[in-house]
N, C-alpha and C positions, 0 to 999 in steps of 0.2 A: 540557553537556547529557548525561544518562544515555543510553547506548546502548539503542536500541529493542529490543524482543523481536522475533523474527521467526518466522513460521509458513509452512508450505507450503500453498498453496491448491490446490484440486482441479484447477484449470487448470495447475498447475505453476509459476504466477508467484508469486515469493516476496512474502509480505505483510509489511510493517513497521508495527508498531503505534506510531504517532506520534500524539499528541494532536491533536484538531481545532484547538485554540487555536494550537498551533505551526504547523500546515500553514497556517492562515489568516494568521498573522503573516508567513509567508514572502511572501505576496502584498503585504502592507502594506509590508514592508521594500523589495521590489523596486520597488514604485510610488513610495515617497517617494525612494529613491536615484536612480532614473532621472530624475524631475523635477528633483530637486536638481542633479544633473549637468547637465542640459540647460539649467537655469535658466529653464524654461518648461514648462508643462503643468499637469495637474490631478491632484494627489495625493489630494484629499479623497474623491471617489467610490470609487476602488479601496479605500482603507482603510476606508470605511464599509460597502461591500458585501462585504467579504473573506469574512465569515462565511456569508452566503447562497451566494455563488459556491462556497465549499468544500464546503458540504453538497451543492449541486446536482451538482457535478462528481464528488465522491468517492463519492456514494451513489445517483445516479439516471442521469447522462448516459450514453448509449450512444454510443460513439466508439472509433476505432482511429486513433491518430496515424500509424501506419505505412500506413493506407489512408485518407487524409484525404478522398477523394472517394467513399468508400463511399455508394452511393445511399440506403441504409436507416439512415445515422447519425442520430442526434438533431441538430437544428439549435440552436445557441446564438447569438443574435443580440445584439450589444451595440448596442442603439439609442442609448444614452447614450455616443456615441462620444467626447465629451470625456474620459471615464475610460478611455481606450484601454489604459492600462497594466494594468488589471484583466485584459483579454484577453490582452494579450501575455505577462503573467506566467503565466497559466494555460497558454498554449501551450508556454512554455519549460518550465515545471515538469512537465507531463505527457508531454513527449518529442517534440514536433513537430520534426522534423530541421532545419528551416530557420530555426527561432526559437531561436538560440543566446544564450548570455549576452552575447556580443560585440554582438548586435543589441539586447539590452536596454540595454546601455551606450551605444548610439548612438541612443537615443530621441530623436525629432524632429530627427535630423541628415539632411543631403541624402543621398539615395540609400540610406538605410536601409530595413529592412522594417518599421520601427516609427514611421510618421509620428504626428502629433498626433491624428488621427482614423484609425481602421482603414480600409484600402483593400483591397477584394477583389482577389485576385490578387498582392498584395504578399508574402504568406505563406500557407502552408497553414493551414486552420482558421478563416480569416477569411470568414465566410459571405456578408457583403455590406458594401458601403461605407456607413458611417454618419457622414457629415459633417453635413448639414442635420438638425436635430432633428426627430424624428418619422418620418424616413426608414426607419430600421430597423424600427420597429413595423409600419409599412405594408408593407414588404417580408416581414416574418414572417407577416402574415395571408395573402399570396400563397404563401408556402411551405406553410403549414398547409393551405390549399386545395388546393395541388398534391399534398400527401400524401393528402388525402381522395379526390381524383380518381384518382390512381394506385392506391390501395389498392382502389377500387371496381372498377377494371379488371383489376388483376393479382393481387388477393388479399392478404390480410395476411401470408402466408408470405414474400412479397417486399417488401412495403411496409407498415411498422408502425413509425412513428417519431414522436416528439414535437418540438415546436418551442417553444423557451424564449426569452424576450426579458427583457433587463435594460433597464428604462426609468427615465427621470428625470422630475422635475417639467417640465423644459423640453420633453420629448417630448410630454407630455400637454397642454401650452399650445398646441401647433401645431394648426391646423385639420385637417391631414390625419389627425391621431389620431382625430378624431371620425368621419370617413368609414370609417377602417379598423376601429375597434372596432364600429361600427354593422354593417358587413358581417360581421364574425367572429360577432358575437352573432346576427345574422339567419340565418346558415348554420349555426349550432350547431358551430363548429369546435372541438370538445372536446379536441383534441390540441394546443391553443395555450395556453401558460401564460405570463403576464406577471408578472415580479417587479419590482415598482415600487419604486425607491429613494425612500422617503418621508423624505428628510432635512430637507425645509422650508427649504432654504438655496438661493438663487440668487447668481450672481455679483455682484449689487449689494446683497445682504443677504437678509433673511427673505423667503420666497416671498409673504407676506402684503402685501408692498409693491405686488404687480402681479396677484395672482390670489387668489380666495377660493372657488374651485370645490370642491365636495364630490366628489372624484374617485371614491371607492368607489360613491357614489350614482349617479354618471354611468354607470359601468360596469354596475351593476345594472339601470339603466333600458334598457341596450342588451342585456340578456339574458345577462350574464356571471354566473358563480360568483365571489363575492368574499370575501376573507379579509383580516383586518388582524392583523399579528403584530409581535412585537419582533424586529427584524432581526438582533440580537445573540444570540439564544437558539437554539442548534443544535437542540435538541429540538423547539421550536415550528416551525423552518423545515422541519424534516423532516417533521413532522406535517401542515403546510400543503401541502407538495409532494405527499405521499401522497393527500391529499384531492383536490387539483387533477387528479391523474392519473386519478382514478375519476369525475370531475364529468362531467355530461352536456352542459355547456356549456363555452366557453372560459372560462379562469380569471385572475383578477387577485389577486395576493398583494401587498397593500400592507405593505412591510417598513420599519417605523419604525427608522431608523438614525441614527447620529451621523457626520456627514461629518468626515473626517480622525480617525477613532477611534483614540485613544492619543496623539494630539498634545497636549502639555500646555497650550498657550495658544491654539491655533488650531482645536481640535476643535469642531465645532458652529458654526462661524463661516465667513462668506463669504471670509475671508482664505485659506482652504484651497481655494477654488473658482477654478481658473485661475492659480495661482501657486505657486512652491515654498514649502515650509514654512520654510526657512531653517535654517542650521546648528544653532541652539539648540533649535528644536522637533524636528528630526530626532534629535538626541542625546537629548532628553527623551523622545521617542516610543520610542526603543530601550530605554531604562531602563524605561519604563512596560510595555511589551510583553515585557520579558524577552528581548530580542534583542541580545545583546552582539557580534554578529558585524560584521565589516567591510563596507563598502558592496559590494553585488552578491554577497556570499558567502551561499550556502545550504548549511548543513551537509550532509555526505554522507548521513546517515541521514534527513534530512528530504526532500532530493531523491530519495533512493531510494524514499521512501514515496509521493511524488507520482508518480514513474515507474511504480511498481507500479499505480497507478490508470489510467495510460495504457495499460499492457500488457494489463490484464484484458480489453479489448474485442476482442482478437484472436480468442478462441474464438467470440464472437458473429458476427464477420465471416466466419470459416471456415464456420460453420453456414449463414450466408447464402448464401455462394458455393456450398455443396453443394446448396441448394435450387435456386438459379438453374441450376445444372448439370443438374438433373433435369427441367427444363421441355422441352416438345416444341420443335422447332427453330423453328416459326413464331413461337410466343409469345415465345421467347427473342429472336429477331431483332427482333420489334416492340418489346420492352422495351428493347433496346440501341439501336434506332433513335430512340425518344423521348429516351433519355438524350443522344443526340448532337444533338437538336433538328433532325432531318433531316425537312422536309416530305414528306408522302405524294406530293403532286403539285406539281412545281416552278412549272408555268406552265399556262395555259389557251390552247390554240391556237384562233385565230378560224377557225371553219368555215363561216363565212357565216350562222351562226344568230343572232348577236348574243350579247353577254355574258350578258344575262339569261336567255336559253334555255339556254345552257351551264351557268350556275349552277344551274338548276333540275334539270338531269340530275345534276350532281354532288350536289346536295342530296338527291335521292332515292335515288341509287345508292350514295353514299359518305360520307353526311353524318356518321356517327359518326367516321370516319377523318380527316375534315377538321376536326374540332373542335379538335385541337391547334394548328391554324393561327390560332385566335382567332375570337370571335363579335363581335356588334354592341355598342358601347358603350351604356350605359343611355340610353334615350330617343332613340336615333339612327334608329330604323326600326320600323315597324309590324310587319315580317317578323320573326317570332321563330325562324326556322330559324338554327341555329348558336349559339343562346343556351343555355347550360347552366343549368337550373334545379335548385337542390340544396336539399332540404328539410333540416331540422335532424337531425343524426345523434346517436346516443346511444352514448356510449363503453361502456355496459354490454353493447352488441351487440359482442362482440369481433371478429366477421367485418367489421364496419363496411362494408357493401356498401349504400350508401344508394340509394334510388330516384332516378334522375336522368333524368326525362322531357325529351325533346328538341323534339318539336313537328313532327317529320317524319312521312312516311307509309310509309316503306320497311319491309317486313317483315323484310328482311335486316339492318336497322341496329339494334344493341342499344340505341340511344338513344331510338328511337321508340316510342310507346305501343303500336303494333301488334306489336312484338317479343314473343317468348316469355319474355323475361327482361330486367331492368334492369341496366345497367352505365353505365360512363363511360369517356371516353378520357383517358389520363393527360396531365397537363400538368406536367412536372418543372420545378422552379424553377431559375433561372439558376445557382445555386450548386452543382447537381448535379454 
């Protein structure tokens, strides 16, 4: 491979000019090597979605591997958890400290950080556990809602991030996906972008064996912005994400891909869904992709290019820390309290007035602050106190401070209609 040209970025991070194709092939190679060594796993999805993931992470995703729990990082949720090697490869390539090449080599082994499906807490950068299909998509809707609420309360200077989801046919077959996309569309969660791996292959064969839903039409009916693109065309992927980031609604980008892209006999087939490619197809894929390196070897210049992508988020993180430091003491304390998920009131003492009477006092005097403890589930009560109602937000309003009426009557509560301003109480997602 010809040594790459290097340039000095304004941030001081050295930039390596390695082609999109080569960077995407690094993901494909790590995925097929790890699954082949484990003799178990799913190489097809990571190989098919490598182009989409490369464009997203190298051109759009806001993150800093050295500050993996940065509250204002973009979230990347792999709802299609069976393709976990896509996420593990990205974490290793971009420089997350605990995702080493040794962990990639230990894929699906006991006590490794790289189980068959991503597990939150096993390694930094894994935003949520995504074993059951549909779970990651539903969690991501919650994350996008948390961003909306937190931005409304603390402002876009502290909270202004996107939530991206990589989802599969299987995710969209699950019933929970219908509830999740309906809620997201209803609330207008415009900072939620779902990248749908439309490879039309399931573990038993073509998806037409079991489902004939028109997924784009389904999302449109729920109020989403919808695009359909070639998932192997970097220019189209880029254009689609640009549009999604400026849409006034949550976005679905249906990415038509080939499962196990590059494999000579198993590409586009169910044989690459849930099983190793086999030595012959691995060797053939290396030849077709122009990747002559030994298993688990990423050339220094390619790894350096990926590490430069990871390093560029440091400036954004430092800028965010500076803004946090300028907050008044009370606002900063409240922000940090919510990050720790500490309730405002730990318990209610029985003062002989009965729980209902005490709840009424709390409702009227501290209703806004109590909202981060949770409201009523849908249909559980005619009492609407504690229920946050959020109208559709528009991404074009960069301040993104939606009206969030609450139903209380306290003039001191920013959530109540009688207050002189509208705001909301932040509900930070569990991955914060």
